[in-house]
ROLUMLUM-71404 format. One record per residue (C-alpha): z negated, y negated, x; residue number from 0. Coordinates in nm, 3 decimals, padded with zeros to 5 digits. Layout:
<atoms>
       c3       c2       c1    i
        Z        Y        X  NUM
...
</atoms>
This chain:
<atoms>
       c3       c2       c1    i
  -17.307  -02.749   22.976    0
  -17.417  -02.675   22.621    1
  -17.053  -02.665   22.508    2
  -17.011  -02.349   22.718    3
  -17.272  -02.156   22.523    4
  -17.103  -01.939   22.264    5
  -17.428  -01.837   22.094    6
  -17.797  -01.920   22.069    7
  -17.936  -01.951   22.423    8
  -18.086  -01.621   22.538    9
  -18.239  -01.494   22.862   10
  -17.895  -01.447   23.017   11
  -17.789  -01.803   22.932   12
  -18.111  -01.946   23.070   13
  -18.106  -01.734   23.384   14
  -17.736  -01.735   23.471   15
  -17.596  -02.053   23.313   16
  -17.869  -02.316   23.287   17
  -18.082  -02.198   23.579   18
  -17.813  -02.210   23.850   19
  -17.708  -02.559   23.740   20
  -18.063  -02.691   23.753   21
  -18.110  -02.521   24.088   22
  -17.782  -02.654   24.228   23
  -17.908  -03.011   24.204   24
  -18.183  -02.949   24.456   25
  -17.958  -02.741   24.680   26
  -17.712  -03.027   24.729   27
  -17.968  -03.306   24.744   28
  -17.988  -03.441   24.388   29
  -18.298  -03.276   24.241   30
  -18.370  -03.586   24.030   31
  -18.072  -03.503   23.807   32
  -18.228  -03.174   23.701   33
  -18.558  -03.347   23.627   34
  -18.383  -03.621   23.430   35
  -18.203  -03.363   23.218   36
  -18.525  -03.180   23.136   37
  -18.699  -03.507   23.045   38
  -18.410  -03.659   22.848   39
  -18.472  -03.718   22.478   40
  -18.136  -03.875   22.391   41
  -17.858  -03.624   22.325   42
  -17.587  -03.840   22.480   43
  -17.791  -03.912   22.790   44
  -17.870  -03.541   22.829   45
  -17.500  -03.455   22.796   46
  -17.419  -03.696   23.079   47
  -17.679  -03.540   23.306   48
  -17.553  -03.193   23.212   49
  -17.194  -03.281   23.306   50
  -17.308  -03.412   23.644   51
  -17.511  -03.097   23.704   52
  -17.213  -02.883   23.611   53
  -17.001  -03.064   23.871   54
  -17.275  -03.030   24.133   55
  -17.285  -02.657   24.063   56
  -16.909  -02.633   24.121   57
  -16.953  -02.828   24.445   58
  -17.233  -02.590   24.545   59
  -17.011  -02.289   24.472   60
  -16.734  -02.431   24.693   61
  -16.972  -02.490   24.984   62
  -17.134  -02.151   24.932   63
  -16.805  -01.961   24.932   64
  -16.691  -02.132   25.251   65
  -17.011  -02.032   25.430   66
  -17.015  -01.683   25.277   67
  -16.661  -01.618   25.400   68
  -16.759  -01.713   25.755   69
  -17.084  -01.518   25.738   70
  -16.906  -01.208   25.607   71
  -16.652  -01.228   25.889   72
  -16.932  -01.245   26.147   73
  -17.121  -00.957   25.986   74
  -16.812  -00.736   25.970   75
  -16.740  -00.806   26.336   76
  -17.099  -00.719   26.430   77
  -17.087  -00.394   26.234   78
  -16.752  -00.314   26.389   79
  -16.910  -00.336   26.733   80
  -17.226  -00.147   26.635   81
  -17.225   00.050   26.310   82
  -17.593   00.144   26.337   83
  -17.737  -00.206   26.297   84
  -18.047  -00.230   26.078   85
  -18.049  -00.611   26.041   86
  -17.775  -00.871   26.012   87
  -17.830  -01.217   26.161   88
  -17.539  -01.462   26.158   89
  -17.524  -01.828   26.258   90
  -17.295  -02.124   26.221   91
  -17.293  -02.487   26.324   92
  -17.412  -02.739   26.065   93
  -17.390  -02.504   25.768   94
  -17.540  -02.655   25.452   95
  -17.908  -02.560   25.439   96
  -17.910  -02.555   25.060   97
  -17.691  -02.245   25.032   98
  -17.806  -02.033   25.327   99
  -18.037  -01.823   25.110  100
  -17.753  -01.757   24.867  101
  -17.526  -01.657   25.154  102
  -17.793  -01.422   25.291  103
  -17.821  -01.262   24.948  104
  -17.446  -01.205   24.943  105
  -17.458  -01.030   25.281  106
  -17.750  -00.818   25.166  107
  -17.564  -00.717   24.849  108
  -17.246  -00.633   25.038  109
  -17.392  -00.438   25.331  110
  -17.726  -00.315   25.188  111
  -17.908  -00.446   25.495  112
  -18.171  -00.717   25.549  113
  -17.965  -01.029   25.623  114
  -18.037  -01.367   25.779  115
  -17.803  -01.667   25.770  116
  -17.891  -01.956   26.001  117
  -17.744  -02.298   26.070  118
  -17.758  -02.449   26.418  119
  -17.804  -02.825   26.456  120
  -17.685  -03.050   26.738  121
  -18.005  -02.990   26.931  122
  -17.932  -02.617   26.942  123
  -18.208  -02.522   26.697  124
  -18.120  -02.276   26.420  125
  -18.293  -02.250   26.085  126
  -18.218  -02.066   25.767  127
  -18.308  -01.790   25.526  128
  -18.320  -01.415   25.500  129
  -18.300  -01.169   25.212  130
  -18.413  -00.809   25.223  131
  -18.365  -00.472   25.060  132
  -18.631  -00.267   24.880  133
  -18.907  -00.140   25.104  134
  -18.832  -00.368   25.401  135
  -19.080  -00.657   25.445  136
  -18.894  -00.929   25.630  137
  -19.167  -01.186   25.564  138
  -19.414  -00.987   25.774  139
  -19.153  -00.941   26.048  140
  -19.088  -01.315   26.064  141
  -19.461  -01.390   26.088  142
  -19.487  -01.139   26.374  143
  -19.197  -01.316   26.546  144
  -19.385  -01.646   26.514  145
  -19.699  -01.490   26.664  146
  -19.490  -01.344   26.947  147
  -19.356  -01.690   27.033  148
  -18.996  -01.599   26.952  149
  -18.967  -01.810   26.637  150
  -19.082  -02.173   26.622  151
  -19.196  -02.144   26.262  152
  -19.135  -01.921   25.965  153
  -19.276  -01.707   25.690  154
  -19.199  -01.553   25.355  155
  -19.264  -01.241   25.155  156
  -19.125  -00.891   25.136  157
  -18.784  -00.979   24.997  158
  -18.719  -01.330   25.132  159
  -18.806  -01.534   25.437  160
  -18.724  -01.854   25.622  161
  -18.741  -01.935   25.990  162
  -18.657  -02.181   26.267  163
  -18.564  -02.059   26.615  164
  -18.426  -02.210   26.935  165
  -18.067  -02.109   27.000  166
  -18.160  -01.960   27.337  167
  -18.386  -01.709   27.162  168
  -18.142  -01.582   26.899  169
  -18.065  -01.269   27.099  170
  -18.434  -01.199   27.148  171
  -18.493  -01.250   26.774  172
  -18.216  -01.005   26.683  173
  -18.366  -00.742   26.912  174
  -18.715  -00.807   26.776  175
  -18.605  -00.770   26.413  176
  -18.412  -00.452   26.493  177
  -18.718  -00.303   26.661  178
  -18.958  -00.400   26.381  179
  -18.739  -00.313   26.082  180
  -18.520  -00.017   26.184  181
  -18.762   00.250   26.059  182
  -18.820   00.072   25.727  183
  -18.448   00.027   25.672  184
  -18.384   00.395   25.744  185
  -18.648   00.494   25.486  186
  -18.544   00.234   25.227  187
  -18.381   00.343   24.899  188
  -18.128   00.063   24.959  189
  -17.828   00.272   24.857  190
  -17.992   00.404   24.542  191
  -17.960   00.262   24.191  192
  -18.237   00.353   23.949  193
  -18.086   00.452   23.613  194
  -18.284   00.438   23.289  195
  -18.053   00.641   23.069  196
  -17.702   00.763   22.991  197
  -17.472   00.623   22.723  198
  -17.119   00.658   22.596  199
  -16.905   00.359   22.508  200
  -16.953   00.435   22.139  201
  -17.331   00.421   22.179  202
  -17.337   00.073   22.331  203
  -17.367  -00.109   22.000  204
  -17.472  -00.469   21.929  205
  -17.778  -00.334   21.746  206
  -17.888  -00.142   22.056  207
  -17.839  -00.443   22.282  208
  -18.033  -00.671   22.048  209
  -18.315  -00.414   22.042  210
  -18.318  -00.404   22.423  211
  -18.332  -00.784   22.437  212
  -18.655  -00.775   22.239  213
  -18.817  -00.606   22.539  214
  -18.726  -00.906   22.757  215
  -18.730  -01.146   22.921  216
  -18.620  -00.946   23.222  217
  -18.662  -01.040   23.586  218
  -18.750  -00.907   23.929  219
  -19.079  -00.758   23.810  220
  -18.932  -00.636   23.484  221
  -18.564  -00.552   23.541  222
  -18.321  -00.501   23.255  223
  -18.250  -00.132   23.188  224
  -17.957   00.025   23.371  225
  -17.738   00.277   23.191  226
  -17.484   00.513   23.339  227
  -17.162   00.577   23.146  228
  -17.067   00.924   23.271  229
  -16.704   01.027   23.311  230
  -16.543   00.714   23.166  231
  -16.187   00.614   23.246  232
  -16.086   00.267   23.357  233
  -15.802   00.175   23.121  234
  -15.766  -00.183   23.243  235
  -15.891  -00.375   23.545  236
  -15.791  -00.707   23.694  237
  -15.941  -00.965   23.933  238
  -16.128  -01.248   23.762  239
  -16.196  -01.564   23.959  240
  -16.249  -01.545   24.332  241
  -16.431  -01.214   24.365  242
  -16.507  -01.064   24.023  243
  -16.333  -00.782   23.836  244
  -16.288  -00.768   23.460  245
  -16.210  -00.431   23.307  246
  -16.222  -00.201   23.006  247
  -16.357   00.153   23.024  248
  -16.314   00.437   22.776  249
  -16.498   00.758   22.694  250
  -16.331   01.093   22.627  251
  -16.341   01.022   22.251  252
  -16.140   00.702   22.302  253
  -16.427   00.459   22.241  254
  -16.404   00.155   22.467  255
  -16.628  -00.114   22.607  256
  -16.539  -00.426   22.802  257
  -16.701  -00.472   23.141  258
  -16.738  -00.724   23.420  259
  -16.817  -00.650   23.785  260
  -16.950  -00.957   23.963  261
  -16.876  -00.999   24.335  262
  -16.701  -00.661   24.344  263
  -16.380  -00.764   24.521  264
  -16.365  -00.618   24.869  265
  -16.625  -00.350   24.797  266
  -16.558   00.022   24.778  267
  -16.663   00.049   24.416  268
  -16.459  -00.258   24.326  269
  -16.152  -00.096   24.480  270
  -16.221   00.216   24.272  271
  -16.223   00.008   23.953  272
  -15.893  -00.156   24.042  273
  -15.713   00.156   24.162  274
  -15.844   00.460   23.975  275
  -15.660   00.545   23.652  276
  -15.603   00.919   23.679  277
  -15.961   01.045   23.710  278
  -16.279   00.936   23.530  279
  -16.566   00.761   23.707  280
  -16.941   00.742   23.661  281
  -17.007   00.373   23.589  282
  -17.354   00.216   23.580  283
  -17.466  -00.127   23.468  284
  -17.661  -00.348   23.231  285
  -17.563  -00.424   22.872  286
  -17.510  -00.774   22.733  287
  -17.350  -00.927   22.426  288
  -17.034  -01.132   22.475  289
  -16.981  -01.369   22.184  290
  -16.635  -01.508   22.111  291
  -16.533  -01.694   21.795  292
  -16.862  -01.600   21.637  293
  -16.819  -01.227   21.698  294
  -17.058  -01.047   21.931  295
  -16.917  -00.759   22.134  296
  -17.096  -00.530   22.379  297
  -17.020  -00.588   22.744  298
  -17.125  -00.391   23.049  299
  -17.221  -00.577   23.365  300
  -17.129  -00.316   23.624  301
  -17.378  -00.253   23.905  302
  -17.220   00.049   24.072  303
  -16.944   00.309   24.045  304
  -16.933   00.668   24.167  305
  -16.639   00.902   24.189  306
  -16.690   01.244   24.032  307
  -16.716   01.514   24.297  308
</atoms>
């Protein structure tokens, strides 16, 4: 794992490289590996644990993508039948419990709706996780469903919840969640992206990014600043991996910055990145440093794209 780091570990490396690998161990039933790595004092022993964790993370990604594909297909079919849904709830037989929360997060990101992904066992009981959008408290809704006798058990907080429900009551649960959450979803700023400032490609310098990193670490209660790059042209864009897009954008003065759009394939803004070359776009995201061969270059992690009216 440490061989993959191209620079001194920073918040991004800890949060998006080390963290998922430690987390993957528990998700696929081998939490002791993560603990052993953290406790290891011998470099060789630690490297062995790290390699095993890296493989477990790849296994987790494979399982996750298989479930996400099926969950997305269900969600798209549901929205095709009723475009005014306020909540998505999808189920599958014997889906891996360790990745249901991740799958729910993917649905929430794609459709901007509170999303639940459940797995049904052989006894016909479904359990799983939900993820929400800003301003919509799914934890409270799940607790109300427990009190109403619809859900066997469950709980959570505003943005995430877990529950267990009998298969015969799935329809009743869907109707209950729709009734409880529709107004909150309608009022939610779920389609809005808060922007902290505007930059041009020439202004996104390593010095600026290092200065911004000093204000970290960033997280859910202290998000990294989002910058919009107004009227920049996409000069190159290509799929990267299963569902990411790697691209280069340029300002009117010709200055360029490399960018990456995670999980953008199949989205409207991802299609704009891949297809639009004639007209500029407003492109928003978070700045990071990408280090290669000892040289640090600015990189934009794209959060959203808007066509210019």
